[in-house]
N, C-alpha and C positions, 0 to 999 in steps of 0.2 A: 149286606155285610159279607165280606169274604171269609173264607175258612180260618185264616190266621187271626183275623179280628175276633171272630166268634170264639175261638179257642182261648184267646187272651181274656175275653170278657168273663169266661167261666174259670179258667185255670189261674188267672191273675189274682183272684180273690182267694188267697191261700192262708192256711193256718200259720205257715212259716212267717209271713209278713205280719200277721196279727200278733204272734208271739214276739217278734222283733219289736213291734211298736210298744208292747207292754214293757219289754226290757229296757228300751231306750228311754221311754218317757217316764217310767216309774209309776208305781201304784198310788203314791201318796197325793199326787195332784200338784205338788209345789212347782214342778217343772212346767206344768201346763199353764201356770199363772191363773189358776182358778180364783175367783173373787176371794180375797183374803189370803190366798196361798203365798203369792209373791210378797205380800206385805208381812206375813208371818215369818217368811224366810228372808229376812233382810239381807243376809250375806249373799244369797243367790242374786238378789236384785242389784246390789251394789258391787258385788265381788268381781273377780277376774275370770279366768278361764280354766279354773281347776277342774278336776274330775275328768271323766271320759264321755265322749258322745255328746248328745244334746244336753245332757244334765250339766255339762260344764259351762253352758252359756248363761249369761245374766238374763233376768226376766224383769221387764219386757226387753226383748232382744232388739238392738238397733242394727238394722241391716242397711249397708250402704248401697243404694239403688244405682246399679251400673257404675258403682264406685262413689265418687263425690261429684255427681253430675250437676249439682247446683253450682259448682265452682270450676269445673274442667269439662272439656268435651267427653261425653260418655264412652264407656267401654274402651278406655285407653289405660296404659300403665300409669300415666299421670293421674288419672281419675282414681284408679284402684289404690295407688299408694297414698294419695291424699286422704282417702277414706280411712285408711289405717292410721295415718298421722292424726286424724281428727278423733280417733278412738272407736270407730265402728267395730261392733262385735263380729260381724260377718260382712263379707263383700260379695255383692252379686256380680261375679266374674265368671262367665258372662252369658249373654244370649247367644246360643250356638247355632250357626248356619254353616253349610258346607261350601267348599270351592268345587270347581269343575273336576279337579283331580282328587277330590275326596278328603281334603283336610277340613277340620273344624276351626272356624274363626269366630271372633266375638264381635257381633254387630247387633244392634237392636232389631233390625229387619234384614232380610236378604236384599231388599232394595237399598242401595247405598248412596243414591244421589243426594240425600239430605244429611248424611253423616260423614261424607268424605269429599275430597276435591276431585272426584272422578270426572265431573263435567268440564274441568279445565284441562283434561288430558286429551288432546286431539287424536291420539292413537287409539282411544277407546270410544270415539264418537259413534262408531257403527254398532257398538254393543247396546246402545240405548234402544229399548224395546218395550212393548206392552204385553203383560202376562196376566192371567187370572190367578190371583193368589187367595186361596181360601174363599173363592167365589167373588172376589172383588177385583175389577180391572185396575191394574197398577202399572204405571209407566215409569221407567227409569233404568237403572243399571243393577244387575242382580249378581250376587256372589257366585251362583252356580254357573255363570257364564265366564268366570275368570279362573285362571290357575292361581295357586298361592303366590307364585313368583310375581304375577301381574298385580295381585292385590297388595303385595308388599311395596309396590311403587307408589301407592296412594297414601294420603295423610288425612287424619281425622279433622272434622270441623264441628262446631256447635250446631246441634239439631234444632234448638228453638231460640234463635238469636233475639227475637222480639222480647222474650221474657228474660233472657240472659245475655244482654249485649256485652257484659264484662267478660264472658267466656270466649268471645270471639278473639280476644287477645292471644289465645292459645291455639287458634286455627293453624294447622300445618305443623305443629310441634311434635305430634305423636302419630305413630303408625297404627296398624291393625294387629292386635295380638291373636295368636292361635291359641286353642285350648291347651295344647301341650305346653306352650310357653307359659300359660297361666299356672298350670300345675307345677312347673319348675319354679316359677316366681313365688308361688305359695310356700314352697320349701325354703327358698332363699329368705323370704320375709319372716318366716317362723324362726329361722336361726338368728336373723339379724335383730329381731324384736324380743326374743326370749319368751315368746308365748305362741301358742298354736293359732295360726291364721286359718280362718274358715272361709270357704267360698260357697256360692249358691247358684250354680249354673242352671240354665233353662234350655230345654229343647224347643226350638222355634219351628212352627209349621211342620211337624213331623210327618203328617199324612201327605202333604204336598211333596216333601222331599223323598219320601219312600216311593211315591209314584214315579219320580225321576231316577230311581235306582240309587239314591243317596241316603239310605236309611241312617238316621241319627243315633238311635239307641245303641246299636252294636258298636259304632265308632266311639261313643262316649264310654261304654263299658270296657272296650279294649284299652283305651288310654288310662282309665282308672285302674285297671288290673296291672298295666305296665308300671304304674307309679305307686302301686300298693295302697290305693285309696278306694277300694271297692267294698270295704267292710262296714259292719253296722256302727262302729265307733269312728269311722273315717270322717275327717272334717270337711266333708263335701255333701251338701244337701242338694238333691236334684228336684227340679220342678218343671211342670208343663201345663199348658192350658188344655191339652188333650188327654183325657183319662187313659185312653189306650196306650199312650206313650209311657205313662207312669206304670201301667200294668206290664208293659213289655220290659221296662227297666227293673221292675220287681222280680222278674224271672232271670235277669242277667246279673244283677249286683245286689248287695245287701245295704246300700246306703240309705239314709233317711230320705223319704220321698214326699213330695207335696203337690197336690192338685191345685192349680190356679183357677180362679172362678171370676168370670167377667160379669157383666150386667145380668140381672135376674131373667130378662126375656131373651137372652142370647143362647145359642146352642154351640157347644164345642164342635169344631169343624170335623173331627172324626165321627161325631154323632151324625152330622149332616151327610157325610159320605156313606155311613153305614145304614142310613135310614132310621136312626134312633130318634124318635120325636121329642125326647126329653130336653128340657131347657135347664139352665143353671138354677132356676127356681125349684126344679125337681131335685137337683143334687143337694140343695141346702135344706131339704126336709130331713127330719130324723132318720127316715128310711134311707134317703140318699147318702147321708153322712155315714150311716152304718156301713153301707156298701163301700164307700171310699176308704173307711177304716180297715177294710179287709186287705187292702194292698198299699196303703200309704199311711204316713204318720201325721200328716197335717194338711191344711188347706191354706191357700193364699187368696182370700176374697178381696174384692174392691172394698174400700172403706164404706161405700154406700150400701153394701150388703150388711154391714155392721150397724150403721146409723144412716137410714135413708135421708135424702134431702127433700125438702118441700119444694113446691113449684117456684117459690121465691129464692131458692138456693140456700136457705137456712136449714139447720139440722132438725129432723123430726125426732121421734122416739126410737131408742135402740130396738133392734129386732131380738129374737131369741137365739140368733145364730151362735153367739159365743157359748152360751149355756148348752145348746144342743150339740155343738161340736165337741165340747169338753166331755159331755156325757158319753159321746161315742168314742172318746179316747184320742181325739184329734187336737193338735195345737193349731193356733191361728196366727198367721203372719200377713195381715192386710197390707194393701198398697194403695196409693203412694203418698207420703207426706212431703209437701214442698212448701217453701217459705213464701213464694210469690202469691200476690192477691188472687189471680185468676184460678188458682188451684185450691183455694181455701173455701170453706163454707162462707156464705155471704156475711154472717154476723161477725166473722173474724177478719174481714178485709179492712184495710185502712187506705182510703182514697180509691182512685180508679187506675193508677198507673200499672201497666202490665208487668213491669219489672220491679215494683215496690213490694217490700215485705209487709205482711199483715200480722195479726196477733196469732202467730203460729203456736206459741206456748199455750194459749187458751185452747186451741184446737187439740193439741196433744193431750192436755189434761182431760178433755172430754172423751177422747178415744181410749186413753189408758184406763179410764174409769169403767169401761165396759168389761175389762178383764182379758183383753187381747194379750197374746204371749209375746208379741214383738211387732215391728212395723218396718216396712221398707221406706227409706227416706233419701231424698237427694242431698240432704244437709245433715250429715251424721253428727256434727258438733251441736247443732240445735236439738236433735233428738236426744243426745246424751244429757244436755242441760235440762230438757223437759223431763226426762226420766228421774234425774236427781231431785228435781222439784217435786215430782209426784210421789217419790219414795221418802221424801223428807230428809234427803241426805245432802 
């Protein structure tokens, strides 16, 4: 572990952030969606976006995953705006990766061969390369090898066409947004729609990019300050799979912060680099959750950490994660609900077609019953209907 990381491990767990968490989330538990809390506060569950900070969001919160990526190519303004049209409470705009000249753009990964038409641009053929990204050999085209002007010549395409062939209709229609454009778009949409639009950006592979001299957190903080969105009640929730990135952001801004959690046996890549032997399984223990609560307001676990799947793909018994996280003062926004069969637990699938919808409403009902505070979904309209069913409205 280098000295910067070591300092962040200790200094990042601050009283300032713990106090902020209590102030934002409230002491009563209704905002957290504790079992019975959201049900008792029916107005919060069904209502709009009144109030300030996270308290103003409905519970369970419906988060448009990369926009409305079930219907449009992800991380495009077409996807983001459709998510709002469908009623999403928050839009995940976007996954932030840097360009060679230091701009932040919205792509699911720095490798853009699967989400843009870069392969059809002969002028960029020599940019195709193989890199080791968080320990995994990856071949393709990478945002850090392009200037922003070059990336602006590319167009977005559907990432998973086998599951979403209808989305390929929109291939080539949308470009690649910058984070600054997203912040400006957020203000425009807030004025246009007469309600506060929330976004939920993520720092992607921050350790990898810091080693390239393209640190993400300082760039994010600079843009948030420029646009007046770096406060505790700002409508921007920041997330990352690397706890040290959230700790760094904790020192730079006062925004709500969320630690993303992958599979139980995985290790955050900053832990790998720092020689920290802990896995996600360690982070979701009561002790690990208390540590996270020292510098963040929530966690974004996989749905399988909330309800594991059995060997046959059906759901097992819920874990204690929801109760343990709430006891630590953390909200939970698990990921990701999708309508198509391959992404659903086996008992909710209908047929075998890769692009066919299953009984997603049944799956939502089961996950909402655990007391989660919200969920990322590729289909915000489905999520809103499922919430209305669950709350009896």
